[in-house]
N, C-alpha and C positions, 0 to 999 in steps of 0.2 A: 305591254305590260310591265311594271313596275315589280322588285325585286322586294321581299321581308322589309328590307334596310329604306330602302324607296320612297317604302309607303309608310315608314318612322318616320324619316327625314319629313316628309310633307305633313305629316298630323305635328311634328312639333314649331313647323314653321308655322302652319295656321292657329296653333296654340298659343305659339310669343306674338303673332299681331293681332290676336283677338286681347291678348290680354293690355297689348300696348293702347289698342282703342278704348279698353275700359277703362288704362289711367288716364289717360287724352281726357274721356269724360269728367271723370272725378275731380281732377285737375281745373276744368274750368266752373265745377259747381262750387267747386271749395272756392276759389278765388273769385267769383264772383258775390258768395255772402260774406267774405274777408269784406271787398268793397261795399258792400251795404252796412255793414257794421263800421265801417270808417266813416259813409255817410252822414249815417246817422249820430256819431258821437263828434263827426270833427277832427279827433283824436289819431296819432299815429297808433296802429296796432300792428303788434308779432303774435303768432302763436307759437308756443313751444311744446311739440308733443309729441309724446314718447308711447312706442305701440305694446311699453310692455305687460298691457292688461291681454292683450290678445297673443303674445312669445313670449311670456313669465320666464322660461328659460333660455333665453339668446341674450348674448353679450353684446354692450354695446349701448343699452335702452337708457341709462343713468346720463347724468350730467358729467361734463367733462370737459376739458380743455379745449379741443377741437370743436364747442358749442360754440366759441367767442368767435370764431371765423363767421360762424352763421350770420351771428349778432352782425358782424362789420359788414356784413353783405345786406343784411334787412335794413342796417340804419341808411347804409350810404345814399345823400340825396334827400332823405326826409328831411322835412321842415320842424325842427327840435322843437320850435315854438309852440307847437302844437301839443308838448307830452305826449306820453306813448300808455297805451294799457297794453298789459301783459298779460296773453292768454296762457295757463300753465295748466298742465295734464303730466305731471312725471313719478318717476315713483324715490325720486333724491339724486343720490350721487354722492361725486369727490365736493367735499370742502374748500378744499385752496381753490378747485375751477369754480364752487359757486360763487367766493368770496370776491374773485378777479371779474366776475360775471356781473356782479353786482356794481363792485367798483367802477367799471365800464359802461352800464349802464347811466350812475350815476355822474359820469363824465360828460356822457351827451345830455343826459335830459335834466339833471338836476334831480330835486327832488320831486317834480311833476311825473310819475312815477305811479299807477292802478294796478294793483293785480287782479286777474279776472281767474275764479276759478268755478268753471262749470262743472265738475266731478270729483278730481281728485288731486289734488298737489303733496305728497308725503315727504318728508323728512328735509332732507337739502331744497325741494322747493318750495317749503314750508319756511325754510329760511329766505327762500328769494321773494315770497309774498310779503314777508315779515319786512322788507327790506321798502316795500314799497310806502305810500302814503293812506293811503285806501286798499282793503279786499273787498271785491265782490264775491258773492257765494249767493248760492240758490239752497234749497231746504234742500235737495240732494246733495251737497259738496262736502266735499273733506280733507283739512287738512293734517298733519300727525306729528308725531313727536319730534324733536330734532336732537336725540340724545345719540351722540357718532359710535359709530362701528371701527372696530381694529380688527383686521382679518374676517371680519363677518361677526366677532362677537361684542357684544353692548359693552361698552366702555365705563356708564354709569353703575352695570350690573358688575362687572369686574372687583369695580373700587370697594361699592357695600357688600362685595364678598370675602374683599380682604381686610374691613375693617369689621365683620361679625367674628370672623376668624379669630383676629385678634382680640378682640370683648371676651369670647369664649374663651382661648385658649390662658386670658390672663385670668378669667376667675377659677378656670379648674385644669390645671394641666395637663390632665390626663386626656383632652382631648383632641391634643395635639396629634394621637395617633389616628383619630376620626379624619381633620383638616387635612392631615401630610399629603394621603393620594388625591385631593382634589387641587390642592395649594401648587402639587409637583406638574400640574399639568402646566403650567406657565411658564413661559422664559422668561430668562434674566432680563430686567427692564422693563416689561411687559406691563406692569401695574406703574410704572410711571408714564408710559407712553399714553395710555388712558386717563391717567392723571391731566395731562396735559394735552390730548382731544378734546375732556370736557372744558375743560378752563379758556381752549381757544373756541368752542364752539359757543359756549356761553355767553363769552366776548361779542363775538362776531354777531349775534342777535342781538345783544342787548345797545350795541353801538347802532346797529341797522334800526333798530327802535327807538333811538334816541334821539338820532341825526332826522328823521325823518315824521314817522307815526305819530310819536310822542313829543315832537319838535313845538317847542313855545308852552307848554306845559310845565309850570312851577315843580310837579311830583312825577317828571319824566323821568330820571333815574328811579325811584323809585318803584313806579308801576312799569318799568323794564326789565328790574330786576325779579319781579312778583311772576310777569307774564313766561319771562327765560325760567323760573324753577319751574313751573304749571306744563311747560311745553317739554322740558328737557328729562325732567325726574323718572327713572325708569319703574321705582317705587310705586310713585302716582298712576303711571300710564299704564303700568303691568307689562305691556311688550309696543315693540316697536311699529307693530304695524294697523294698532291703534285709530280709529279715524274720531277723528274730532270735529264735532258739529257746530254748527254757526254760535248756537247755546251757550257752549262751553267759551268758545272764544272771546263772546262778547262779555262773560264773566270776568275773563282775565284782564279787559277793556282792551282788545285790539281791534282797530276802527274798520268793524263790518257793514259793509253796505249790501241791504237784500238786492238780489236779481229780481225779485216780485214785485220791489215797487215801483219797477218802469216795469209794465208789461211789453212795450215795445222791445226795449231794452233787452230783456229775460229773451223772447223771442229769436232776435238777430244771434247774440250769443248762444243759444240752445243750437240754433241753425247752424253757424261755426263748428261749433264741436262735434254734432255728428256728421258733419262732412270732413271733418278730421279724423276720428275714429272710423268711416268708410275708407282714408286712405293709411291710417297706420295697420289696417285691417290686411291690406291687400300682404301676400305672400310673403314677397322681397323688402318692405317699410317697417323698418324699425324707430325714425324718427326723422319729424321733420320741421324745420324751423322756417317761418312763413313770414311776411308783411302784406298787408292789404294792397300795396300796388303788385303783386305775384311773385315777388323775387322770395325763391324758397332753395334752400339748400337740403335733401333730404339724403339722409343714411340708411345703410342700405344691409343687408344679411350676408355672412359666410362671405368674404371676401379677405383678399389678400394686404393690400396697400394700407397705410394706417393715413386717408384722407378720406376728405367729404365729398360728395358726388352729384352734382345739380340736375336735376329732373328725378323723374318716379325711373328712367330706363335707363339711368346712369350706371356705369360699374361700382355694386357695391364696394364699402369700409370693412375693414378689421376691428374689435372694438380695444378698447383701452381697460388696465387694470387699474383699480385703486388701492389706494391705500389705507388712508381714514374718509367714511365715505357717513352720509348722514339721511 
């Protein structure tokens, strides 16, 4: 008869075995449906999925520079003449990393990139979508505002707050006493950092739109400016977590294609989406980037070394800190 520790060890071993078997089944199902989507579209497929909905307080769920390693892994060996369909499900992340990933994808596929948003691509995820030629969405899909945050503080709100303070104090110097404790919270140069971050994010998305989605239009710059204003204004959107539906996005002339217009495509996309959600709902999985050939890099939670791991059973990795994010 085994002792208490022996029985506990047996339980743990059996638990690990069952978890590994479950992960293997999930892998098989997910990859089957990714392949079916590729067979239908005849295009390369890369799914970029974060597990932030099931693990909202876990670090490492956002867009970071390490993600480029996963994209490189997925793109290697693909026939790039087939273009790319990029399935996005992300809360956003580092603007610099997003800009670099967009540049890399453009180098690999030119302008032949479509974004597919089965559910949510917020913030820097919206920036990624805006870099594509078309955004495919369903009635349940959302993008989000692109205003950057510095140390978790919305840059556009800070700039507007300073402007309001200046105008109110200029009109009535007595109000300086009211504004003093508010403005004293900010460190030196913080306002300038916010202004730079705003200018950077707006220029990035404006350039993305004029180079691809609005390319060839005589009013490309005008339409890009209007779209950027609508997407980046904290005053207009009220909160960075606002969910923007297809009607709002069409109203600012983003090229939105409805998944409902092609029922077979919608069914295939949503099946992949649900397969991905099942994967990111596993206890240790916080991110997966995978192509239609089954090549995937999965990021796991609660780890020490800052590296990606191949496969669901691989060692987990540490999250990276962000500075300016969207």
